[in-house]
All heavy atoms as an XYZ file, in Angstrom:
640
protein
N      22.204     27.200    -23.739
C      22.147     27.935    -24.914
C      21.117     27.241    -25.870
O      21.091     26.108    -25.952
C      23.579     27.919    -25.557
C      23.593     28.707    -26.811
S      25.404     28.883    -27.272
C      25.121     29.510    -28.950
N      20.434     27.991    -26.742
C      19.485     27.561    -27.582
C      20.222     26.729    -28.722
O      21.331     27.170    -29.151
C      18.617     28.592    -28.263
N      19.550     25.813    -29.323
C      20.131     25.035    -30.472
C      19.979     25.950    -31.686
O      19.025     26.658    -31.845
C      19.392     23.739    -30.634
C      19.537     22.892    -29.417
C      19.834     21.556    -29.834
N      20.155     20.768    -28.558
C      20.815     19.652    -28.666
N      21.170     19.136    -29.788
N      20.920     19.044    -27.557
N      20.909     25.756    -32.578
C      20.991     26.513    -33.895
C      20.885     25.602    -35.056
O      21.020     24.355    -34.879
C      22.136     27.431    -33.958
O      23.294     26.676    -33.908
C      22.156     28.455    -32.814
N      20.594     26.121    -36.201
C      20.643     25.343    -37.336
C      21.268     25.964    -38.464
O      21.495     27.254    -38.479
C      19.131     25.011    -37.739
C      18.216     26.234    -38.014
S      16.493     25.907    -38.314
C      16.298     24.546    -39.398
N      21.663     25.295    -39.535
C      22.238     25.956    -40.743
C      21.343     26.919    -41.363
O      20.148     26.690    -41.423
C      22.736     24.928    -41.664
C      23.824     23.906    -41.227
C      24.134     22.965    -42.180
C      25.064     24.748    -40.744
N      21.852     28.019    -41.868
C      21.038     28.979    -42.383
C      20.195     28.516    -43.667
O      19.081     29.107    -43.899
C      21.869     30.330    -42.664
C      20.885     31.539    -42.830
C      22.748     30.124    -43.852
C      21.651     32.856    -42.788
N      20.743     27.726    -44.459
C      20.000     27.220    -45.643
C      18.832     26.306    -45.215
O      17.730     26.301    -45.804
C      20.906     26.537    -46.706
C      21.765     27.613    -47.386
S      20.895     29.002    -48.158
C      19.923     28.127    -49.378
N      18.994     25.608    -44.205
C      18.064     24.599    -43.689
C      16.805     25.612    -43.176
O      15.643     25.437    -43.365
C      18.442     23.780    -42.503
C      19.441     22.697    -43.076
O      19.452     22.432    -44.337
O      20.147     22.211    -42.231
N      17.232     26.596    -42.386
C      16.213     27.666    -41.984
C      15.444     28.140    -43.143
O      14.283     28.424    -43.056
C      16.960     28.688    -41.082
C      16.144     29.777    -40.662
C      15.229     29.858    -39.745
C      15.954     31.027    -41.419
N      14.568     31.089    -39.727
C      14.993     31.798    -40.748
C      16.521     31.577    -42.621
C      14.651     33.116    -41.095
C      16.232     32.932    -42.945
C      15.263     33.599    -42.251
N      16.204     28.589    -44.082
C      15.641     29.294    -45.279
C      14.589     28.385    -45.896
O      13.468     28.838    -46.439
C      16.628     29.722    -46.246
N      14.897     27.116    -46.106
C      13.893     26.199    -46.720
C      12.635     26.049    -45.790
O      11.488     25.879    -46.470
C      14.610     24.778    -46.729
C      15.567     24.709    -47.835
C      16.084     23.232    -47.968
N      17.323     23.270    -48.689
C      18.496     23.219    -48.158
N      18.668     23.155    -46.839
N      19.590     23.376    -48.875
N      12.789     26.152    -44.547
C      11.590     26.102    -43.665
C      10.800     27.394    -43.659
O       9.619     27.500    -43.520
C      11.914     25.714    -42.305
C      12.353     24.331    -42.175
C      12.793     23.943    -40.659
O      12.592     24.689    -39.843
O      13.468     22.917    -40.602
N      11.549     28.537    -43.603
C      10.979     29.915    -43.387
C      10.493     30.602    -44.657
O       9.462     31.172    -44.613
C      12.070     30.812    -42.745
C      11.691     32.138    -42.394
C      10.673     32.360    -41.278
O      10.531     31.434    -40.455
O      10.052     33.442    -41.302
N      11.115     30.378    -45.683
C      10.768     31.152    -46.929
C      10.063     30.311    -47.857
O      10.139     29.080    -47.848
C      12.080     31.733    -47.595
C      12.839     32.598    -46.686
C      14.264     32.967    -47.509
C      12.247     33.867    -46.217
N       9.254     30.932    -48.725
C       8.447     30.220    -49.742
C       9.308     29.994    -51.008
O      10.261     30.752    -51.162
C       7.246     30.965    -49.897
O       7.425     32.219    -50.536
N       8.830     29.190    -51.838
C       9.545     28.856    -53.110
C       9.332     30.099    -54.075
O       8.355     30.627    -54.008
C       8.883     27.611    -53.810
C       9.069     26.314    -53.056
C      10.623     25.939    -52.998
O      11.299     26.181    -54.081
O      11.067     25.328    -52.117
N      10.245     30.365    -54.896
C      11.646     29.889    -54.997
C      12.457     30.474    -53.875
O      12.407     31.734    -53.527
C      12.086     30.442    -56.268
C      11.280     31.578    -56.516
C      10.021     31.466    -55.737
N      13.216     29.657    -53.171
C      14.058     30.055    -52.095
C      15.351     30.726    -52.697
O      15.921     30.287    -53.753
C      14.602     28.892    -51.245
C      13.375     28.214    -50.619
C      15.622     29.299    -50.210
C      13.659     26.872    -49.959
N      15.675     31.828    -52.232
C      16.903     32.608    -52.756
C      18.162     31.802    -52.638
O      18.199     30.832    -51.704
C      17.017     33.929    -51.877
C      15.709     34.029    -51.215
C      15.075     32.657    -51.147
N      19.135     32.118    -53.366
C      20.407     31.338    -53.255
C      21.144     31.653    -51.953
O      20.779     32.580    -51.266
C      21.385     31.590    -54.544
S      21.933     33.322    -54.546
N      22.121     30.781    -51.687
C      22.870     30.935    -50.385
C      23.547     32.325    -50.291
O      23.501     32.987    -49.243
C      23.850     29.834    -50.232
C      24.603     29.892    -48.792
C      25.316     28.726    -48.534
O      25.468     27.763    -49.326
N      26.060     28.759    -47.498
N      24.079     32.841    -51.303
C      24.717     34.109    -51.371
C      23.715     35.221    -50.953
O      24.124     36.151    -50.224
C      25.341     34.387    -52.768
N      22.528     35.192    -51.520
C      21.533     36.171    -51.236
C      21.100     36.076    -49.638
O      20.991     37.100    -49.091
C      20.363     36.028    -51.990
O      20.690     36.102    -53.350
C      19.191     37.079    -51.651
N      20.964     34.861    -49.119
C      20.651     34.796    -47.807
C      21.637     35.232    -46.881
O      21.393     35.886    -45.853
C      20.341     33.185    -47.459
C      19.148     32.767    -48.286
C      20.121     33.082    -45.961
C      17.836     33.235    -47.966
N      22.950     34.965    -47.275
C      23.997     35.395    -46.403
C      24.113     36.973    -46.454
O      24.444     37.701    -45.497
C      25.339     34.800    -46.745
C      25.212     33.254    -46.351
C      26.610     35.363    -46.101
C      26.398     32.391    -46.890
N      24.020     37.578    -47.686
C      24.035     39.036    -47.834
C      22.855     39.637    -47.012
O      23.161     40.652    -46.300
C      23.787     39.353    -49.227
C      23.798     40.922    -49.440
C      23.406     41.249    -50.900
C      22.173     40.918    -51.426
N      21.037     41.771    -51.175
N      21.721     39.097    -46.948
C      20.602     39.642    -46.049
C      20.984     39.476    -44.657
O      20.566     40.326    -43.822
C      19.367     38.839    -46.397
C      18.730     39.189    -47.821
O      19.142     40.163    -48.311
O      17.850     38.446    -48.150
N      21.657     38.357    -44.253
C      22.087     38.234    -42.826
C      23.092     39.354    -42.505
O      22.925     39.957    -41.379
C      22.647     36.910    -42.638
N      24.065     39.552    -43.283
C      25.083     40.635    -43.048
C      24.297     42.049    -42.949
O      24.886     42.921    -42.264
C      26.062     40.580    -44.079
C      26.954     39.300    -44.048
C      28.046     39.461    -45.179
C      28.922     38.176    -44.955
N      29.978     38.183    -46.234
N      23.301     42.259    -43.648
C      22.638     43.533    -43.772
C      21.663     43.741    -42.650
O      21.049     44.802    -42.546
C      21.995     43.836    -45.035
S      23.105     43.974    -46.406
N      21.472     42.719    -41.875
C      20.574     42.738    -40.656
C      19.082     42.650    -41.031
O      18.222     43.204    -40.277
N      18.782     41.979    -42.014
C      17.407     41.771    -42.564
C      16.783     40.455    -41.897
O      15.579     40.162    -42.143
C      17.361     41.678    -44.024
C      17.839     42.825    -44.753
C      17.816     42.530    -46.302
C      17.243     44.135    -44.317
N      17.501     39.793    -41.001
C      17.059     38.610    -40.270
C      17.205     38.874    -38.811
O      18.266     39.382    -38.331
C      17.804     37.352    -40.618
C      17.727     37.143    -42.157
C      17.294     36.199    -39.863
C      18.594     36.021    -42.758
N      16.093     38.650    -37.970
C      16.198     38.956    -36.516
C      15.754     37.725    -35.764
O      14.713     37.004    -36.063
C      15.279     39.950    -36.180
O      15.253     40.256    -34.928
N      16.494     37.198    -34.758
C      17.779     37.563    -34.307
C      18.920     37.278    -35.373
O      18.695     36.428    -36.166
C      18.056     36.890    -33.007
C      17.208     35.719    -33.040
C      15.929     36.086    -33.933
N      19.999     38.041    -35.473
C      20.949     37.890    -36.484
C      21.694     36.602    -36.423
O      21.987     36.055    -35.381
C      21.905     39.097    -36.317
C      21.756     39.546    -34.904
C      20.316     39.208    -34.501
N      21.901     36.013    -37.716
C      22.643     34.806    -37.734
C      24.065     35.076    -37.436
O      24.506     36.225    -37.404
C      22.500     34.361    -39.204
C      21.420     35.191    -39.754
C      21.295     36.404    -38.865
N      24.952     34.053    -37.153
C      26.310     34.232    -36.864
C      27.110     33.202    -37.583
O      26.592     32.124    -37.922
C      26.582     34.156    -35.331
C      26.205     32.886    -34.654
C      26.990     31.908    -34.619
C      24.842     32.648    -34.280
C      26.766     30.548    -33.926
C      24.505     31.517    -33.720
C      25.443     30.541    -33.552
N      28.306     33.355    -37.808
C      29.161     32.498    -38.503
C      29.903     31.642    -37.518
O      30.582     32.200    -36.532
C      30.298     33.293    -39.319
C      30.835     32.357    -40.480
C      31.588     33.185    -41.382
C      32.016     32.190    -42.537
N      32.943     32.853    -43.570
N      29.831     30.258    -37.681
C      30.577     29.425    -36.812
C      31.433     28.620    -37.732
O      30.911     27.667    -38.401
C      29.439     28.519    -35.987
O      30.166     27.583    -35.343
N      32.734     28.778    -37.583
C      33.670     28.099    -38.546
C      33.473     28.687    -39.916
O      33.478     29.884    -40.138
N      33.104     27.707    -40.784
C      32.832     28.081    -42.245
C      31.440     28.281    -42.552
O      30.962     28.532    -43.612
C      33.484     27.027    -43.088
C      34.959     26.966    -43.127
C      35.487     25.904    -43.976
N      36.655     26.283    -44.725
C      37.216     25.671    -45.568
N      36.684     24.480    -45.968
N      38.346     25.997    -46.171
N      30.482     27.911    -41.541
C      29.063     27.967    -41.825
C      28.295     28.974    -41.138
O      28.691     29.420    -39.998
C      28.466     26.493    -41.484
C      29.277     25.440    -42.242
C      28.538     24.185    -42.352
N      29.125     23.415    -43.224
C      28.583     22.156    -43.504
N      27.416     21.899    -43.012
N      29.159     21.403    -44.266
N      27.235     29.420    -41.651
C      26.372     30.394    -41.110
C      25.375     29.689    -40.227
O      24.720     28.754    -40.669
C      25.679     31.361    -41.972
C      26.693     32.363    -42.527
C      27.498     32.277    -43.495
C      26.739     33.762    -42.053
N      28.190     33.429    -43.692
C      27.714     34.347    -42.799
C      26.140     34.276    -41.068
C      28.129     35.654    -42.507
C      26.556     35.721    -40.820
C      27.468     36.242    -41.497
N      25.063     29.921    -39.010
C      24.021     29.331    -38.078
C      22.971     30.351    -37.680
O      23.326     31.571    -37.628
C      24.795     28.658    -37.012
C      25.846     27.634    -37.443
C      26.275     26.632    -36.355
N      25.167     25.606    -35.971
C      24.773     24.593    -36.555
N      25.383     24.360    -37.714
N      23.852     23.819    -36.115
N      21.878     29.924    -37.368
C      20.806     30.813    -36.942
C      19.865     30.053    -35.997
O      19.754     28.966    -35.929
C      19.986     31.180    -38.227
C      19.045     32.245    -38.029
C      19.372     30.052    -38.903
C      18.499     32.934    -39.357
N      19.155     30.983    -35.176
C      18.241     30.402    -34.241
C      16.993     29.974    -35.001
O      16.479     30.640    -35.899
C      17.843     31.520    -33.203
C      16.835     31.128    -32.291
O      16.349     30.013    -32.260
O      16.449     32.064    -31.364
N      16.326     28.801    -34.748
C      15.206     28.265    -35.522
C      14.012     29.281    -35.414
O      13.216     29.195    -36.210
C      14.923     26.926    -34.870
C      16.225     26.589    -34.268
C      16.948     27.748    -33.782
N      13.935     30.019    -34.325
C      12.767     30.935    -34.218
C      12.901     32.315    -34.850
O      12.208     33.197    -34.849
C      12.476     31.219    -32.812
N      14.109     32.491    -35.673
C      14.471     33.663    -36.358
C      13.395     33.973    -37.424
O      12.826     33.156    -37.960
C      15.838     33.621    -36.951
N      13.270     35.304    -37.756
C      12.316     35.769    -38.752
C      12.993     36.652    -39.714
O      13.848     37.490    -39.315
C      11.198     36.435    -38.088
C      10.273     35.561    -37.307
C       9.514     34.491    -38.174
N       8.779     33.553    -37.341
C       9.181     32.231    -37.331
N      10.175     31.902    -38.047
N       8.480     31.437    -36.619
N      12.613     36.560    -40.984
C      13.045     37.533    -41.994
C      12.208     38.781    -41.834
O      10.938     38.699    -41.984
C      12.975     36.734    -43.473
C      13.443     37.646    -44.500
C      14.812     37.619    -44.823
C      12.593     38.469    -45.352
C      15.276     38.332    -45.901
C      13.051     39.271    -46.331
C      14.459     39.141    -46.560
O      15.015     39.914    -47.617
N      12.974     39.950    -41.632
C      12.200     41.206    -41.323
C      12.218     42.072    -42.580
O      11.434     42.980    -42.763
C      12.780     41.905    -40.052
C      14.213     42.172    -40.203
C      12.383     41.117    -38.813
C      14.791     42.959    -39.077
N      13.095     41.789    -43.552
C      13.043     42.561    -44.660
C      13.689     44.055    -44.609
O      14.228     44.331    -43.600
N      13.527     44.738    -45.630
C      14.062     46.225    -45.683
C      13.301     47.014    -44.652
O      12.122     46.901    -44.500
C      13.962     46.694    -47.016
C      14.741     45.996    -48.084
C      16.104     46.461    -48.113
O      16.494     47.551    -47.651
O      16.959     45.794    -48.731
N      14.070     47.838    -43.964
C      13.436     48.902    -43.100
C      13.189     50.177    -43.943
O      13.809     50.449    -44.983
C      14.202     49.088    -41.918
C      14.373     47.952    -41.030
C      15.193     48.373    -39.788
N      15.481     47.191    -39.017
C      16.598     46.705    -38.656
N      17.691     47.463    -38.970
N      16.703     45.646    -37.970
N      12.218     50.992    -43.541
C      12.010     52.283    -44.136
C      13.178     53.277    -43.825
O      13.611     53.320    -42.739
C      10.705     52.875    -43.527
C       9.725     53.231    -44.569
C       8.463     53.878    -44.071
O       8.386     55.013    -43.825
O       7.544     53.082    -43.677
N      13.631     53.914    -44.969
C      14.686     54.840    -44.799
C      14.265     56.190    -44.393
O      13.102     56.607    -44.766
C      15.451     54.995    -46.124
C      16.183     53.649    -46.449
C      17.066     53.886    -47.507
C      17.851     52.614    -47.774
N      18.894     52.838    -48.779
N      14.786     56.950    -43.403
C      14.182     58.308    -43.123
C      14.324     59.300    -44.265
O      15.137     59.212    -45.181
C      15.243     58.666    -41.905
C      16.474     57.927    -42.121
C      16.032     56.642    -42.942
N      13.455     60.211    -44.187
C      13.528     61.278    -45.180
C      14.353     62.392    -44.686
O      14.281     62.880    -43.657
C      12.022     61.947    -45.371
C      11.095     60.775    -45.852
C      12.080     63.021    -46.380
C       9.705     61.260    -45.812
N      15.342     62.745    -45.548
C      16.419     63.740    -45.206
C      16.113     64.957    -45.975
O      16.127     64.928    -47.266
C      17.861     63.195    -45.375
C      18.060     61.987    -44.664
C      18.942     64.222    -45.120
C      19.319     61.220    -45.070
N      15.864     66.014    -45.322
C      15.496     67.346    -46.053
C      16.911     68.083    -46.154
O      17.771     68.007    -45.369
C      14.559     68.118    -45.320
C      13.178     67.442    -44.990
C      12.363     68.200    -44.131
C      11.056     67.334    -43.679
N      10.400     67.857    -42.583
N      16.843     69.114    -47.163
C      18.073     69.881    -47.353
C      18.313     70.870    -46.364
O      19.423     71.295    -46.098
C      17.957     70.502    -48.776
O      16.730     71.332    -48.755
N      17.281     71.262    -45.598
C      17.361     72.225    -44.581
C      17.511     71.665    -43.201
O      17.542     72.311    -42.108
C      16.210     73.222    -44.465
C      14.910     72.620    -44.284
O      14.822     71.315    -44.471
O      13.934     73.262    -43.891
N      17.697     70.301    -42.946
C      17.991     69.679    -41.744
C      19.402     70.070    -41.230
O      20.273     70.374    -41.951
C      18.011     68.079    -41.908
C      16.615     67.531    -41.942
O      15.679     68.302    -41.552
O      16.413     66.442    -42.400
N      19.547     69.960    -39.944
C      20.690     70.304    -39.331
C      21.747     69.391    -39.829
O      21.560     68.074    -39.949
C      20.447     70.117    -37.747
C      21.753     70.440    -37.014
O      22.771     70.144    -37.193
N      21.669     71.201    -35.893
N      23.018     69.730    -39.979
C      24.078     68.832    -40.503
C      24.272     67.652    -39.618
O      24.598     66.569    -40.000
C      25.408     69.717    -40.539
C      24.789     71.176    -40.699
C      23.594     71.062    -39.954
N      24.250     67.790    -38.230
C      24.303     66.700    -37.258
C      23.335     65.783    -37.567
O      23.502     64.463    -37.536
C      24.331     67.201    -35.827
C      25.476     67.916    -35.583
C      25.477     68.355    -34.055
N      26.575     69.353    -33.724
C      26.701     69.853    -32.659
N      25.701     69.691    -31.629
N      27.811     70.644    -32.373
N      22.074     66.143    -37.746
C      20.963     65.269    -37.977
C      21.118     64.469    -39.267
O      20.832     63.192    -39.321
C      19.659     66.016    -37.904
C      18.327     65.221    -38.193
C      18.133     64.109    -37.245
C      17.123     66.034    -38.293
N      21.587     65.173    -40.367
C      21.845     64.535    -41.625
C      22.793     63.394    -41.475
O      22.631     62.268    -41.982
C      22.307     65.589    -42.623
C      21.333     66.460    -43.131
C      21.935     67.358    -44.243
C      20.891     68.426    -44.732
N      21.478     69.255    -45.676
N      23.840     63.663    -40.766
C      24.911     62.625    -40.553
C      24.285     61.414    -39.891
O      24.663     60.218    -40.257
C      25.980     63.309    -39.796
C      27.250     62.236    -39.586
C      28.402     62.867    -39.084
N      29.478     61.924    -38.818
C      30.583     62.132    -38.181
N      30.743     63.395    -37.733
N      31.370     61.185    -37.936
N      23.577     61.574    -38.821
C      22.980     60.502    -38.024
C      22.006     59.630    -38.911
O      22.012     58.511    -39.013
C      22.354     60.990    -36.787
C      23.379     61.547    -35.752
C      21.443     59.877    -36.092
C      22.720     62.223    -34.687
N      21.224     60.444    -39.661
C      20.240     59.796    -40.556
C      20.865     58.996    -41.668
O      20.378     58.007    -42.171
C      19.219     60.719    -41.030
C      18.258     61.311    -40.085
C      17.391     62.339    -40.709
C      17.435     60.369    -39.285
N      21.972     59.532    -42.281
C      22.583     58.903    -43.404
C      23.437     57.657    -42.971
O      23.253     56.614    -43.643
C      23.533     59.896    -44.092
C      22.788     60.984    -44.828
C      23.629     62.136    -45.325
O      24.957     62.183    -44.994
O      23.128     63.021    -46.035
N      24.223     57.631    -41.976
C      25.066     56.621    -41.650
C      25.021     56.072    -40.212
O      25.648     55.119    -39.912
C      26.489     56.755    -42.077
C      27.075     57.916    -41.327
O      26.573     58.480    -40.443
O      28.290     58.295    -41.821
N      24.193     56.803    -39.403
C      23.969     56.266    -38.017
C      25.121     56.611    -37.006
O      25.058     56.278    -35.889
N      26.165     57.483    -37.377
C      27.191     57.668    -36.479
C      26.842     58.998    -35.739
O      26.215     59.909    -36.310
C      28.536     57.959    -37.335
O      28.335     59.051    -38.255
C      29.057     56.685    -38.098
N      27.201     59.028    -34.515
C      26.972     60.297    -33.796
C      27.864     61.479    -34.289
O      28.970     61.177    -34.747
C      27.260     59.850    -32.335
C      28.252     58.672    -32.470
C      27.937     58.042    -33.732
N      27.397     62.684    -34.054
C      28.150     63.864    -34.509
C      29.454     64.015    -33.675
O      29.694     63.412    -32.725
C      27.174     64.990    -34.145
C      26.038     64.528    -33.368
C      26.152     63.070    -33.442
């Protein structure tokens, strides 16, 4: 298994100044903005040293005349 590091140590190496606070980094981890995703081990968040911050993804355009099943998938990702 690959070695991991604490998420704030990773943030100091990966991100430029000013580094976001720990709450922001953890929120981004929970939202899937870091790949591969960090995980919680005990009370601390750990991450692969090779992980990268990928940021926000583009949201799909939902038209009013789209099929209701398609709208549901695009809005929250659940299958019909």
